[in-house]
C-alpha positions as CSV (number, residue, x, y, z in Angstrom):
1,X,-9.9,-46.7,6.1
2,X,-9.2,-44.8,9.3
3,X,-12.1,-43.5,11.4
4,X,-12.0,-40.4,13.5
5,X,-14.6,-39.1,15.8
6,X,-16.9,-36.3,14.7
7,X,-15.7,-34.0,17.4
8,X,-12.1,-34.4,16.3
9,X,-13.0,-33.7,12.7
10,X,-14.9,-30.5,13.6
11,X,-12.1,-29.3,15.9
12,X,-9.6,-29.8,13.1
13,X,-11.7,-28.0,10.6
14,X,-12.3,-25.1,13.0
15,X,-8.6,-24.8,13.8
16,X,-7.6,-24.9,10.1
17,X,-10.2,-22.3,9.1
18,X,-9.1,-19.9,11.9
19,X,-5.4,-20.3,10.9
20,X,-6.3,-19.5,7.3
21,X,-8.3,-16.4,8.4
22,X,-5.4,-15.2,10.6
23,X,-2.9,-15.7,7.8
24,X,-5.0,-13.8,5.3
25,X,-5.6,-11.0,7.8
26,X,-1.9,-10.6,8.4
27,X,-1.1,-10.7,4.7
28,X,-3.7,-8.1,3.7
29,X,-2.9,-5.9,6.7
30,X,0.8,-5.6,5.6
31,X,-0.3,-5.1,1.9
32,X,-2.7,-2.3,3.0
33,X,0.0,-0.6,5.1
34,X,2.5,-0.6,2.2
35,X,-0.2,0.8,-0.1
36,X,-1.2,3.5,2.4
37,X,2.5,4.5,2.9
38,X,2.9,5.0,-0.9
39,X,-0.3,7.1,-1.2
40,X,0.4,9.2,1.9
41,X,3.8,10.4,0.8
42,X,3.3,13.6,-1.2
43,X,5.9,16.1,-2.4
44,X,5.3,19.7,-3.5
45,X,6.9,21.0,-6.7
46,X,7.1,24.5,-8.1
47,X,7.6,24.9,-11.8
48,X,10.5,27.2,-12.7
49,X,9.1,27.9,-16.2
50,X,5.4,28.7,-15.6
51,X,5.4,29.3,-11.8
52,X,2.7,26.7,-10.9
53,X,2.7,24.8,-7.6
54,X,1.7,21.2,-7.8
55,X,2.1,18.0,-5.9
56,X,2.8,14.3,-6.7
57,X,2.6,11.2,-4.6
58,X,5.4,8.8,-4.1
59,X,9.2,9.1,-3.5
60,X,10.3,11.2,-6.5
61,X,13.0,13.8,-6.6
62,X,11.8,15.3,-9.9
63,X,8.4,15.5,-11.6
64,X,7.1,17.1,-14.8
65,X,4.8,20.1,-14.6
66,X,1.2,19.2,-15.6
67,X,0.8,22.4,-17.6
68,X,4.0,22.9,-19.5
69,X,5.8,19.6,-19.0
70,X,9.0,21.1,-17.6
71,X,10.8,18.8,-15.2
72,X,11.3,20.3,-11.7
73,X,13.0,19.4,-8.4
74,X,10.8,19.0,-5.4
75,X,10.7,21.8,-2.8
76,X,12.5,21.2,0.5
77,X,11.2,22.8,3.7
């Protein structure tokens, strides 16, 4: 059985725990930025059939009207 000093053991545990925390921080930061980008993107649509204006999140070119269900193209400004 190998023996290591107590200070080396605690230093190894400390370095390992910090590396795990930094890795998790980077992973969740990237995951959060992707989620926020998807939620932030909104497009406005105008229904040709009933005339209602509505919006949807995400990268969509067409979306159904919430009132009548008619599929409309997004407005371009």
